[in-house]
C-alpha positions in Angstrom: -0.3 0.4 0.3 1.3 3.8 -0.8 1.7 5.9 1.6 -1.3 8.1 0.5 -3.5 5.5 2.3 -3.0 5.0 6.4 -5.0 1.7 8.3 -4.4 2.3 12.3 -4.5 -0.8 13.7 -6.9 -1.1 16.8 -8.3 2.4 18.2 -7.0 5.9 17.6 -7.3 8.0 20.4 -8.1 11.3 19.6 -6.0 13.6 20.6 -3.7 11.5 19.5 -5.2 11.6 15.8 -5.7 15.7 15.5 -2.1 16.3 17.0 -1.5 13.8 14.7 -2.9 15.3 11.5 -1.6 19.0 12.6 2.1 17.5 12.5 1.0 17.0 8.7 -0.3 19.2 7.8 2.3 21.4 7.9 4.8 18.8 6.3 2.8 19.3 3.8 2.1 22.8 3.1 5.7 23.3 4.2 6.5 20.4 0.8 7.9 18.0 3.2 5.4 15.0 3.4 2.6 14.0 1.7 -0.8 14.3 1.0 -2.8 11.4 3.3 -5.5 9.7 3.8 -5.8 8.0 7.2 -8.0 5.8 8.5 -8.9 5.2 12.2 -11.4 4.0 14.6 -11.4 5.1 17.7 -12.7 4.4 21.5 -16.4 5.5 22.5 -16.9 10.3 21.9 -18.7 12.8 21.4 -16.5 15.8 19.2 -18.0 19.7 18.8 -17.8 21.8 15.8 -17.6 24.9 15.4 -21.3 25.8 15.7 -21.9 23.1 17.8 -24.6 23.9 20.5 -24.3 22.8 24.0 -27.6 21.6 24.9 -27.9 18.9 21.4 -24.6 16.8 23.8 -27.4 15.1 25.7 -25.4 12.9 27.8 -22.3 14.9 28.7 -21.1 12.4 31.3 -21.2 9.6 29.3 -18.3 9.5 26.6 -15.4 11.7 26.3 -16.2 15.1 25.0 -13.9 16.9 22.5 -13.5 20.3 20.5 -13.0 19.1 16.9 -12.5 23.1 15.2 -13.6 21.4 12.5 -17.2 22.5 10.8 -20.4 21.4 12.1 -22.0 20.4 15.4 -21.7 17.6 17.2 -19.9 14.2 15.7 -20.4 10.2 17.6 -17.1 7.9 16.9 -16.5 4.6 17.7 -15.5 1.2 16.9 -17.3 -0.2 13.9 -17.1 3.4 11.9 -14.6 4.1 9.6 -13.2 6.6 10.3 -11.1 8.8 7.3 -9.1 11.6 7.7 -8.3 13.4 4.6 -5.7 15.8 4.3 -5.3 17.2 0.9 -3.6 19.9 -1.0 -6.0 21.9 -1.8 -4.1 24.7 -3.5 -4.2 22.6 -6.7 -6.8 20.7 -8.5 -7.5 16.5 -7.5 -9.3 15.0 -10.5 -13.3 16.0 -9.7 -12.3 18.7 -6.7 -11.4 21.8 -8.4 -8.0 24.5 -6.2 -9.2 27.1 -3.1 -13.0 26.0 -3.5 -14.4 25.2 -0.9 -17.7 23.3 -1.8 -16.4 21.5 -4.5 -14.2 19.4 -2.3 -17.1 19.3 0.7 -18.9 18.0 -3.2 -15.6 15.6 -3.8 -16.2 13.9 -0.2 -19.3 13.2 -0.5 -19.2 11.8 -4.0 -16.6 9.8 -2.5 -18.8 8.0 0.0 -21.5 8.1 -2.7 -19.7 5.7 -4.6 -17.8 3.8 -2.0 -21.6 2.8 -0.4 -22.2 1.8 -4.8 -20.6 -0.9 -4.3 -22.3 -2.6 -1.7 -25.6 -1.2 -3.5 -26.7 0.9 -1.1 -28.2 5.0 -2.4 -26.5 6.9 -0.5 -28.0 11.0 -1.3 -27.2 14.1 -0.4 -30.2 16.7 1.7 -30.2 20.2 0.9 -29.5 22.1 4.4 -28.4 18.6 5.9 -24.6 17.9 5.8 -24.4 13.9 5.4 -24.6 10.7 2.8 -28.8 9.8 3.2 -29.9 6.7 2.9 -33.8 4.7 2.6 -35.0 3.4 6.6 -36.5 0.3 6.4 -36.6 0.4 10.3 -38.5 3.8 10.1 -39.6 4.2 6.7 -37.5 6.9 6.4 -34.6 7.8 6.5 -31.1 8.1 7.8 -27.9 9.1 7.5 -25.0 6.5 7.3 -21.8 9.2 7.1 -20.8 12.6 8.1 -18.9 14.9 7.1 -17.0 18.0 9.0 -13.7 19.2 7.4 -11.6 22.1 8.6 -8.7 23.4 6.1 -5.3 25.3 7.1 -3.7 27.7 4.5 -5.8 24.7 2.4 -4.3 21.8 3.3 -7.5 19.8 4.2 -7.7 17.7 7.8 -10.7 16.3 9.2 -13.0 14.2 6.6 -15.2 11.9 6.9 -16.5 8.8 8.8 -18.8 6.1 7.4 -21.3 4.0 10.3 -20.1 0.5 9.2 -20.7 -1.6 12.4 -21.1 0.9 15.3 -23.5 1.2 18.0 -25.9 2.9 17.4 -27.0 3.4 20.8 -23.8 5.5 20.9 -25.7 8.3 19.4 -28.7 9.0 21.3 -26.1 10.8 23.4 -26.3 13.2 20.8 -27.8 15.6 18.2 -25.9 14.4 15.1 -24.7 16.9 13.6 -27.8 19.0 15.3 -30.4 16.9 13.1 -33.9 15.5 15.6 -36.0 14.6 12.5 -34.2 11.7 11.6 -32.2 8.9 12.7 -28.5 7.4 11.9 -28.0 3.7 10.6 -25.2 1.9 9.3 -24.1 -0.8 6.9 -25.1 -4.3 8.9 -28.9 -2.0 10.1 -29.5 -2.2 6.3 -28.7 -5.5 6.1 -25.3 -5.5 4.5 -22.6 -7.0 7.1 -19.2 -6.2 5.6 -16.5 -6.1 7.5 -13.8 -3.1 7.7 -12.0 -4.4 5.0 -14.7 -4.7 2.7 -15.4 -0.9 4.3 -12.2 0.4 3.3 -11.3 -1.1 0.3 -14.9 0.2 -1.1 -13.3 4.3 -0.3 -10.0 3.4 -1.8 -12.0 2.1 -4.7 -14.1 5.0 -5.1 -10.9 7.4 -4.5 -9.6 7.6 -7.8 -13.0 8.2 -9.7 -13.4 11.6 -7.8 -9.8 12.6 -6.9 -7.7 11.6 -10.0 
């Protein structure tokens, strides 16, 4: 596997992830390190984006809580969820993603997730005014979020990224209002009846990347 893809074994502490991303982003900016997508799993925790409202943290003592510094609101991370930290130099174009264009970059992350889900015959969709990727939820007859997106740019180098629900404990999401949206739930590949392994999810993400960013 090239240096571009880094897959972390076990559970990665969140403060360590932040420090690691900060170092890598600085090195990319300085021209001393290559771009990278870092795939991790975290122990159960809640993170607050820059728009997070404290009243949307319903259970502040349930899991550790961190200020993420990324855009967005509240997000849960935990085992069974693949978090992808995307560190790119956005001063140049990447495939369908144009240079120095935040909207284009977020669109690219959405498209990446949609195409990865398509490999499992899951139809992921965007929703106007709602961040993340949404799917039909047969449990409720409505729709639910299967993947979250939260980004930060430092001098046009991206960090943070996406979180795809493969097999997390969905009850852990009840301690927050995910992304500030109360009227829709969350789901996962396993909850949809697709018993994919984390390795299979990684393969889907890696396979879909080139269709969008290269």
